N, C-alpha and C positions, 0 to 999 in steps of 0.2 A: 655182356652185361648180366647174362645168367649167373645167379648166385650174388649179385651186388645186393646191397641193402640201402634203404632210403634213411638218411639222417638229416634232422632239421638244422638249418643254420640258426645263428643267432637271431636273425630277422624273422624267423619263423617258416621261411620257406625250405623245402626240403631240397637236398642234393644227393646225388648218387655217390656212395662210397664203395670202392671195390670190395669184394669179399675177401676175407684172409686166406692165404694159401694153407693147405693142409699141413699140419706140424708146425705152422709158424707160432712165434710167441703170442701175437696177437689172438689168435684163434685159441690157443691153450688159455690165455687170461680170460677171454669170455666164458669159456667152458667153466674155468674155475668160479668165475662170478656166479654163473647159472648154478653150479652146484652148491655153492655156499648159500645162496638165496634160498633155494628149495629145502636144503639141509636144515637151515635155520627155522624156516616155517614149520617143518616137521618137529623139530626139538621144542619150539615154543608152544606147540599144540595148535597152530593155525590150521594145519593139515592133520586131520583126525585119522586113527587106524581104520582102515577099510574105506575111507573116503576116495571116491573116485576123482582123478585129475585128469587132464588132457594135456598133450604136448602143446596143442594149439593154445590151450587156456594158459599155461606156463609162459608161452612166447609173449602173449599179450600181457601178461603180468609182469614180467621181469623186463620187457622192452628188449629182449635179446632175440637173436636169430634162431631158427629151427635147429641148426647144426650144434651150437653150444649147449642148448636145453637138451637135445637128444644125447650129446656126450655126457651131460651132468646126469641124466636119468640112468644112463649105463652104468655109471659109477654107483649111483645109488642103489640099483639093482643088485649089483655085486656086493654091496654092504648090507643087503637085506633091508634096507630102509623103505623100499617101494617093490611092488610086484607088477609085472605086465600082465594085463587082463586082455581077453578077447575084445574086438572092436575097437582098438586103437585107445583104450582107456588104461590108466594106470592107477593102481591102488597104493595108499600108503600101508607099509608093513605094520603088523600088530605088535 
């Protein structure tokens, strides 16, 4: 069950959904969704240059898991759109 995530059923009760295997299309699609969501927020100015954001906060805001958000942030760091800061914070690039 480690790595599973809880997803709501239509009736509102959560059920356990198995985590996507590394390199699986589902996992890559979730990372792409997280990437697009964060990049769009940066481009719209919802996340200002130098603003501190956390992985945990992005997980809560996007509703996606830690792994897709972490993979998305890695791509954004590579593109120079975010910088990793000490104490697990991430800052939007200037």
